[in-house]
N, C-alpha and C positions, 0 to 999 in steps of 0.2 A: 504494500500500500504505500502511499506516497506522501505523507507529510512526515515531519520529523518524528517518527514514531517508532517504528519497530527496529529492533536490532535483536539478534539472536542471543541466546544464553543469558538470561538475566538473573543474577542474584539480586540485582536492584530493579527488578521487573515492576514498572509502575505504569499507571495509565496517565493520559494527558490530564485528567482531572486531579490526579494525585500529585503531579509534578508540573505546576503551571510554569510557563516560560514567558519571557517578555514578548510583547507584540512585535513581530519581525518588522512591522512597518515603522516602529519607533526605535528600533535598534539598527543604526546604520552599519555596524560592523558585523557581518554575517559570521565572522569567526567567533563572535561572542556567544553564539547560540549554544545551548547545552549539548554536550557530546553524547549522542545516543549509544556510542560504543561502550558506555558504562554498563551495558547489560551483559550478563554472563554468557559463557559459551553455550550455543544452542545444543551442541552434542550432549551437554550435560542436563539439559532441561527435559522434564518429563512431558509426555504427550498431553497437551491441554485437554484433549478429548477424553483422556482416560479417567475412569472413575471406579471406585472399588465395587466389587460385586457383592451382592447380598450373601453373607456367609451362610445363611440358612438354606440358600438355594443352590450353592455351589460348594464343591469339596474344598474345605479349608483354604480359602484364598489368603495370600499373604496380605499384611496390612498396607504395604506400599506397592503401588503399581509403577514399575520401572519404565513403563511406556513402551512405545513401539520401537522396533529397530531403527537406527538412524544411519545416514550416510555420513561417515566421519568427515569433518572439515567443512560442511556446507550448511547454510541456513538461509531461509528466505526472510526478508524483513519488510514489514509494512512501512509505507513511506508517508507517515503523517507527522508533521512538525509538532514536537512537544509530546507525542504519545509514545511511551516506551513499551510498545507491544512487541511480543516476541513470537516469531514463527517457529514451527517445528524444525529442529536441526535435521536437514536432509529428509524432511518429512514428506517426500513425494510418494504418491501411490506407486507401489511396486510395478515396475515394467513401463512406467510412463516417461521416464527420463533417459535420454540417450544423447550421446555427443554427436554433433553435426559439424563436419569440417567445411568451412567456407573461406573463401579468400576475400578479405576486406576490400570493398570497392570493386568487386568483380563485375557488379552490374552498374557501375558508375555511382554517382551521388546526386542528391537533390540540390537544386538551387535554394539553399536554406534561406537566403535573404528574401527571395520572392515568396516562399512559403510563409515566412514570418509576417511579411506585409499583409498577406491574405488572411492568415489564420489568427494572429494575435488579438485582433479586435473581438474575437469570439471566445477567448480564453479568460477565465477569471481566477482570482485568488479568494478562497473562502476562509474567513476568520471565524473560529469557533470558540465560544466561551461556555464552559460547563456550568452546571448549577452550583458547583463549589468554587467557581472562580478561576479554574484552570483554563489556560488558553493554548490553542494550537492552530495550525493552518494547513490547508491543502489546496487543491486546484479543481477546476471544473471547466466544462464547455457549454456554451449556450446552444440548446437544440431546438428552441422555438422562439419566434420573434416577440412573443408575449412574456418571455422571462423564465421559462423552464430550463434548469441547468442540471446536467448529468455529472455525477461525481462518484466517489467511493463511500460505502456505508461507514467504513472506519474513520473517514474524515469527519462526518457529521454526527456519529453516534454519541460523542460526549455531550452534545446539546439536545439529545433526544428526550431527556427528562428534565425539563425546566431550564435548559441553557439558551443561548442566543447565537444566531448566525448573521453574518454580514458578508457582502460580496464587494470586492474591489475590481473594477474594470481596467482594461489596459490604458484608458485615457485618464485614469486616476480617480474618477468619481466612485463613490461608494453608496450602497443601498443595503438596507436590512433585508434579510431573506427568511423564509419560513420553510420548514421541512414538509415535503409532500408525501414521501414514502421512502422506505428503505428495505433492502433485502439482505439479511445477514448470510444467507446461503451462498450468494454470488458476490457479496461485498460491493453492491451497487446501491445508489440512492439518487433521489431527485429533490432539488430545492427550487424555490421560485422567488423571483423578485418582481416588483411592480415598478415600471418606469413609464414616463410620459410619452416616450417615443418608442417605435419598434426597435428591437435590438438586433445586431448582426448575428447571423446563425451559421454555425459550422456546417460545411458540406459533408454529406455522408458518403463514405466509400464502400468498398466491398472487401471485407476481411477474408471472404472465401476465395478471392482471386489472388491473394498474396502468394509469393514464392520465396523460398529461402535465398538469401543474398540480395533481395530487393531493398533499395535504400528507403529509409523512413526518417521522420523528424518528430522529436518529442517536445512538447510545449507545456509549461507550467510554472510553478513558483517554488523551486527547491530552496530550502532554508528561508522561506519567506521572500525570496527574491523574485518578484512578479515579472512576467513576460520574458522568462528565460527560454532559450531555444537551443536544443542540441540535436545532432544528427548521427545516424548510424545505419545499420542494416537489420533486416529480419534474420536472426541467427537460427531460429528453428520454429516449427509450427506444431500445434496439437499437444502442447504440454498440459499435464494435469497437476495443478499446484495447490495444495492445501495451505491456507493462511489463517491466522487467528481471527476469530469473530467475537461478537459481544454477547453471544448466547450460550457460552460454555461449550460450544463446539466450533469446529473450523468452518470457514467458508471454503469453497473449492472452486478454483479457476479452471474451468473445463475448456479444453481446446485453446489454451492461452498462447499468445504470441510471445516468443522470446526475442529480445533485441539487445544490441550492444550500445544503443544510443544512451548517453549518460543520463541516468535517472537517480534522483537523490531524495532524501526526506523532504517533503513539501510538494513533490511532484504527484503524489497520490491523487487520482481522480482526473488528472490532466490528459491531454490528447496525444495519441500517437497517430500521425497522419502520413499519407503517401506523398509523392512528389507533386501532386496536384492540390495538396492541401486538404484532402478529404479524410475524414475520421475513419481509421481502421481499427483502433483499439483504445482502451482506457487504461492508462498506466496505473499499476496497482501494487506491485511488489518487486523487491530486488533480492538477489542472493548475496550473502556476505561470507567472508572468509575469516575464520578465527586467526588471530596473530599468535606469536610465540608465548605471549603472556596470558593467553586464554581469552582475551577480549576480542570481540568481533569488530571488523571495520564497519563503519556505518554509511559510507559513501558508495558510489558506484564502482563495481569491479567488472563492469561490462556484461552483466547478466541481469536483465530486467524482464518483467512479465506484464503483459497487458491483456485485459479481457477483450476478446474479439468484438468488433462492432456489431456483428450479426446477433450475438447474444445480448450485448449491452443495450442496443436500441430497442429490442423486443421487450426487455425487462423495463426499460425506462418508460415506454408507452403504457405498459401495464400498471406501473406505479402512478403515472399521471391519471390514468382512467379510474383506478380503483384504490390507490394508496397502498396496495400490497401485491405480493406475487403468490399465486397458488401453485402448489406442486402436488403430484400424485402421491398417495400414501400406501404403505405396505400394511398398515395396521399393527406395526411392531414398535415397542420401545426397547432399545437395546443398550448394552454397556460393553465396552471393551473388557476382556478378561486378562488378568495378570498371567505371566508365563507359568507360574506355579499351578494356577488353576487349569490352564490349558494342558499342562502335562498330565494332570489328573484325569482329564478327558481323553488323553492320548492324541492330542492335536498340537499344532504349533501355535496357533492363535485363533481367535474367533470373537463373536459378539454374543454375549449372554442375553437371552430374551427375558427382559424384566417384566413385561406385560404384553398382552395381546388384546386388541380391541374386539369386544364381542361382536360377532357378525361381520367383522372386517375381512380384508383380503387374506391376512395370515391365518386367522381363525378358520376361514372357509377352506384353506389349503391344508388344515390339520396341524398347524404349528401350535405349540403350547408354551406357557411360562416355564422357564427352566431349561428349555432347549438351548443349544449353542449353535448359532449360525456359522458355518465355516466357509461358505462361498455364495456369491450372488452372480448369476449368469456366468459361472465359471471363474469369476475373479475372486481370489482369496479374500475373505472378510477380515482383513488385517487391522482395520480401524473403522470408526464410524464414518470417516471420509468416503469410504467405498459406497456406503448407503446414500450419503448426501449426493455424490456424483451420479448415482443411479437415478435419484429423484430429479435432479436438474436436467438430465438428458432423456427422460422418459415422459410418456403421456398416459393419462387414465386409459385403461383398457389394455395396456401393454402387459405381456406375460413375463414373469421373472422366475427363473429356475433357482431354487434355494437349496443348497446343501446344508445339512445340519446333523448334529449328534444328539441322540436321546438314549439314555440308559446304556451308554457305551457302544451303541450301534450307529453307524453312519446311515443317513437317510437322505431322501431327496423329495422335494415337493414343488409344484408349480402354482404360483399365486398370480392373480390378475390385479394390477394396480387400480385403485379407486381414486376418484377426485378428492383432493385434499380440502 
């Protein structure tokens, strides 16, 4: 995510509300901004989605959940200024991360000056004040001329309960904003301002038409520095990246665009555009590398992730129309199980079924409380993120093959997703 917020590994893991930072607009020296790297090594941080299993229902679970396996040395970081959110160290869903070799500049580069002139009037800096007085900032883009602005949920969530939002435009004028809706599952949100005149609107591109090596430009307010422009290429496509959310579970960036365009804390919610200045993604997270002292870098290391425009605009319109996003449901409430409990079941990992909705899809398929789900459509159920990704990419009526264990025996059932 992209305001000064996330950094991996935090012993000093705080939210923007807990650690207010000076208003970037009032602090001329960006170097004076708080160092997000003060968070601990992500490889040492437990999986935020993990929760203890009911001891009565599972065989002697250990008191601590060591979390899911991690990829040593990597963490993704939310990019919200002032928010010390921590992403799972190497917490990518298994099998979704692969290296892609590309030659920088092999497809040329954008005329960044021309792109900036065209796009910057549509890019805003969002200032957030939480109910407790903490301050942070992120970025966004104007998607309708009557003032709807697309950004990240983690940018605006500190103000969701009694806080305040304001928007600064590229020409320097500022307006109060109100939250229209937010979606913790995909880390997207929409806010609105009211202006006397129609506002400039960002052009919409086609994220489905992107190719690896294609040049792109990122625009936003890193470290509160409004109207910042950086350029790079599409490094990879189709990433699945879990990032911390505000509902005790991760958001999942499905089909994310990976770019080497410099993205830093404060860029969250800002635009990733093609050489014609058309929106192809919403900058949301970066990968960080722990240093020798165990602390993680908090700036760009050339690995950033953006939610593809095809997903972001669909969700934005649903938020504008209804204020929320509906997803299909399995009718299950699940918890990740610790390795010790998994071993007792004779499995590597899984999701403990805490409850089953009466008459819901899971109940109709024969699943019961106390079962342990081991796979969903053939994908190992290694974390709740797998279920979240399934919901994001499915529709009511879709069938899901569920592998599970009951009474020491492996079983399989097919459930039909229902409207959420």
